[in-house]
ROMI-756590 format. One line per 5 residues: number of its first residue (from 1); their letters; for each residue x, y, z of N, C-alpha, C. Coordinates in pm, whole numbers. Each point is the difference from the previous one (the first is absolute). Last residue first. Example, Ala and Ser with C-alpha at 12.3 -4.5 7.8 and 13.67 -1.06 7.14 Angstrom:
BEGIN
2	sa	1285/-225/708/82/119/6/-77/109/73 ~ 29/-572/-7/-89/119/0/90/120/0
END
This chain:
BEGIN
168	anelt	996/16741/18412/4/32/-143/131/65/-42 ~ -144/-126/454/52/-113/-77/14/31/-149 ~ -183/317/308/137/-28/43/64/-111/-82 ~ -454/109/-68/83/112/-45/147/-26/34 ~ -328/-297/154/18/-19/-146/85/113/-57
163	serwe	-123/25/455/101/-105/-22/22/-28/-148 ~ -339/307/124/131/56/34/110/-103/-23 ~ -446/-136/-50/41/85/-112/137/62/27 ~ -182/-261/345/23/-83/-118/50/86/-116 ~ -135/217/394/129/-67/19/33/-84/-122
158	antfh	-420/206/10/106/100/-19/137/-64/15 ~ -466/-193/45/95/-40/-105/109/104/-25 ~ -390/207/258/16/-144/-16/91/-23/-120 ~ -138/434/364/66/-54/-119/-3/-152/3 ~ -282/435/221/36/-139/26/54/-58/-131
153	vnvge	-28/527/194/-20/-94/-110/44/-138/45 ~ -160/480/231/76/-122/28/-34/-103/-106 ~ -15/563/33/-67/-119/-50/91/-121/25 ~ 53/495/88/-3/-99/106/-71/-128/-41 ~ -145/457/-245/128/-58/40/-18/-106/108
148	lnncv	-264/271/-414/-37/-74/121/124/-79/41 ~ -58/359/-375/106/-44/89/-51/-59/131 ~ -365/263/-253/138/-14/-44/86/-54/112 ~ -531/27/-150/81/-32/118/141/-26/-50 ~ -492/232/-191/139/-36/-25/69/-23/134
143	ktfnh	-518/54/-250/70/-18/127/140/-50/-32 ~ -452/260/-265/127/-70/-4/58/-7/140 ~ -536/49/-226/115/63/66/121/-93/-4 ~ -550/132/-170/109/-94/-22/123/68/59 ~ -494/115/192/114/35/-85/77/-126/-34
138	lscnf	-436/-31/212/24/144/1/106/42/-101 ~ -118/-461/70/-120/69/-49/18/152/-3 ~ 428/-311/-69/-94/23/110/-120/73/-56 ~ 512/-267/-137/-128/56/-43/-90/10/122 ~ 574/-20/-68/-125/-45/60/-119/69/-65
133	echis	563/-126/-67/-111/81/-51/-129/-61/54 ~ 557/-19/162/-134/-59/-22/-97/104/-55 ~ 551/-135/101/-80/109/-54/-135/-59/-40 ~ 469/-134/319/-125/-41/-66/-79/125/-37 ~ 520/-214/177/-79/119/-32/-124/-48/-74
128	issrn	398/-230/350/-105/-13/-101/-64/137/-18 ~ 495/-252/201/-110/96/15/-97/-21/-115 ~ 482/-227/270/-110/-2/-96/-101/108/32 ~ 508/-198/98/-72/122/38/-109/16/-104 ~ 386/-401/139/-131/37/-51/-54/128/62
123	dkyhr	421/-295/-22/0/144/32/-134/62/-38 ~ 67/-453/-92/37/10/142/4/145/48 ~ -82/-116/-463/-117/-22/86/32/8/149 ~ 269/58/-439/-14/102/105/-114/-26/99 ~ 125/-286/-385/130/56/44/-15/88/123
118	amqia	-383/-180/-212/75/-106/68/134/52/51 ~ -270/286/-264/-58/-19/133/78/-104/80 ~ 123/65/-449/35/119/80/-54/-15/142 ~ -128/-326/-306/144/-14/30/46/116/88 ~ -434/19/-166/8/-104/104/146/-22/41
113	kptei	-84/289/-361/-41/62/127/6/-99/115 ~ 91/-157/-439/106/93/46/-35/69/133 ~ -337/-295/-187/122/-67/47/110/97/41 ~ -517/151/38/90/-35/-110/131/-54/57 ~ -476/-36/242/122/81/6/90/-48/-113
108	egkvy	-570/-16/84/128/-66/-23/113/101/9 ~ -488/25/274/60/15/-132/132/-73/-9 ~ -481/164/324/113/-90/-23/51/20/-141 ~ -357/205/421/68/26/-128/115/-99/-12 ~ -484/116/298/114/-90/-13/58/18/-139
103	iggve	-332/295/377/25/-47/-135/128/-83/2 ~ -411/176/383/135/-17/-48/4/-39/-147 ~ -314/244/449/13/-103/-103/143/-13/-45 ~ -372/240/362/142/-31/-5/11/-118/-97 ~ -408/397/59/52/-135/-19/153/-5/4
98	gakfi	-327/387/25/49/-57/124/63/-137/-14 ~ -303/127/-392/34/101/101/40/-69/129 ~ 77/-296/-427/-114/68/62/50/105/100 ~ 242/-203/-446/17/8/144/-115/83/56 ~ 153/-291/-486/-88/95/70/24/-11/151
93	skkiy	295/-102/-482/-40/-49/132/-83/107/68 ~ 244/-163/-516/-80/94/78/-47/-66/130 ~ 449/-85/-312/-120/-66/51/-77/98/88 ~ 439/66/-219/-120/53/-65/-129/-69/44 ~ 562/118/92/-108/-79/59/-130/58/-55
88	qksvs	561/-2/-129/-129/66/-17/-106/-94/57 ~ 553/45/108/-117/-81/-34/-122/90/-13 ~ 597/-28/60/-125/76/-11/-112/-92/-45 ~ 521/-7/252/-96/-76/-78/-130/79/0 ~ 568/83/120/-141/41/3/-83/-88/-93
83	tgacl	493/-35/314/-62/3/-132/-150/28/14 ~ 312/-50/379/75/73/-101/-59/2/-139 ~ -208/-223/385/140/-42/-7/73/62/-119 ~ -482/120/-32/42/-112/84/145/-35/-28 ~ -457/338/-108/145/10/3/51/-103/100
78	fdiea	-468/91/-290/56/-79/109/152/6/-12 ~ -471/261/-187/144/-9/-20/58/-64/126 ~ -518/47/-254/82/-32/115/146/-7/-44 ~ -526/190/-146/134/-26/-50/91/-13/120 ~ -568/-50/-109/113/41/83/129/-31/-74
73	rdlei	-595/59/-52/129/-53/-45/109/52/93 ~ -469/32/108/-9/-17/-144/126/-64/-55 ~ -276/8/482/136/8/-51/-8/-33/-149 ~ -401/205/304/43/-110/-85/143/26/-45 ~ -371/147/431/98/38/-101/38/-125/-80
68	dfpsm	-406/222/364/60/-117/-64/96/50/-108 ~ -101/311/429/-49/-39/-132/67/-129/-46 ~ 100/280/398/-138/-47/14/-61/-48/-132 ~ 537/-35/148/-97/98/-48/-142/-55/20 ~ 425/-228/84/-56/72/114/-100/107/-42
63	niiqf	253/-466/-187/-85/108/-48/-67/67/120 ~ 459/-315/-95/-102/37/99/-76/120/-54 ~ 348/-423/-174/-63/127/-35/-113/25/99 ~ 477/-325/-74/-121/25/77/-51/139/-37 ~ 328/-387/-269/-25/135/48/-130/3/81
58	hlsys	403/-363/-195/-134/13/58/-13/141/55 ~ 330/-279/-384/-19/112/93/-145/-1/49 ~ 411/-321/-278/-140/21/36/-6/107/110 ~ 352/-232/-422/-22/73/124/-149/6/27 ~ 408/-305/-309/-129/69/12/-5/74/133
53	aidgl	329/-330/-380/-8/91/115/-133/75/0 ~ 197/-465/-190/-98/97/-48/-29/92/119 ~ 332/-285/102/16/3/-146/-96/98/-66 ~ 41/124/501/26/-127/-66/17/16/-150 ~ -99/318/391/107/19/-97/41/-131/-66
48	narva	-426/258/276/51/-133/-29/102/14/-111 ~ -245/334/379/76/-3/-124/59/-140/-13 ~ -416/290/302/86/-116/-28/71/19/-131 ~ -326/254/408/82/26/-118/97/-117/-16 ~ -308/-15/351/-78/83/-92/75/29/-130
43	ehraq	7/-347/415/92/30/-110/-76/78/-107 ~ -159/8/512/64/-113/-67/95/47/-110 ~ -328/385/152/30/-131/58/70/-95/-94 ~ -163/476/-85/92/-8/113/44/-141/40 ~ -123/255/-491/-69/-74/106/99/-37/109
38	vdilv	75/436/-289/28/-143/-14/-68/-70/116 ~ -227/452/-148/128/-44/55/19/-148/-33 ~ -358/466/-41/56/-115/-71/135/-32/61 ~ -491/309/85/133/-38/47/45/-126/-72 ~ -374/430/-51/33/-135/-44/144/-28/39
33	ldalr	-202/425/68/-80/-94/77/19/-145/-44 ~ 207/377/-219/53/-6/136/-74/-102/86 ~ -153/90/-440/127/-72/-5/62/-13/140 ~ -389/261/-45/-30/-142/-19/128/-84/-2 ~ 54/463/16/-57/-48/127/-34/-148/-10
28	dksfl	144/221/-390/111/-16/95/-49/-56/133 ~ -320/108/-328/81/-115/-44/114/-27/98 ~ -407/242/224/75/25/-123/76/-127/-39 ~ -414/107/327/94/-108/-29/64/23/-137 ~ -301/324/172/50/-55/125/109/-106/-23
23	krlif	-220/188/-373/76/105/68/61/-52/129 ~ -285/-283/-240/124/19/-76/87/109/61 ~ -430/-77/179/90/-108/36/133/11/-74 ~ -337/299/-115/50/32/134/99/-108/45 ~ -215/-63/-409/90/115/-13/54/43/137
18	kplwk	-323/-357/-31/137/-37/-39/92/120/-11 ~ -421/4/343/23/0/-145/148/-25/-32 ~ -221/-205/448/53/128/-49/21/-7/-151 ~ -129/-372/276/-107/71/-69/45/134/-54 ~ 261/-297/280/12/-25/-143/-111/66/-81
13	lykwi	100/-30/498/8/126/-73/12/-18/-152 ~ -14/-361/327/-120/79/26/-2/131/-78 ~ 374/-285/-20/-112/-74/-59/-131/79/19 ~ 404/150/202/-19/41/-139/-111/-76/-69 ~ 119/-116/445/-59/135/-3/-27/43/-144
8	eiisl	225/-408/69/-141/-10/39/-68/136/-5 ~ 462/-15/-76/-71/-62/-112/-147/-13/31 ~ 290/151/337/-20/103/-102/-79/-55/-118 ~ -90/-242/459/119/29/-80/-33/108/-102 ~ -239/-54/490/-12/-32/-142/130/32/-71
3	vem	-186/-126/528/97/74/-80/-14/-45/-145 ~ -378/8/416/81/-80/-90/93/88/-82 ~ -217/65/509/-8/49/-136/98/-79/-87
END
């Protein structure tokens, strides 16, 4: 006997009326079926503290619900080496039922914040909070992941910026 995944089973039950599906899959239940984390491999989080400081973040999004969902927008707070950088992400992305996908976020770091990061990058305790708004055929729902800890930031040009601080 073949083992079917939950997503495969729900494909056969999509004939159910939407009002029943809405009862089975509340907004909170749909949010629980979407997993968001920092991508696990290589350098998923980077901070370049050069002349024009910047950062990049790779997120993995796993849609475990039986419905296609669309990331409408997200707000990201990146706490890195004692300072916080915020970013609005407004690019819409669709994730099919059962899909493992991702988003890539990049932005600039203001000079005073880059200086702060250069001073404290060796004592790096970084975390990320992300607030996402999703659209779905049943409900629009919110997924909040506060304080994703243990983020390993790959710093580039941190030594250079730190040495410019010492020479100033």
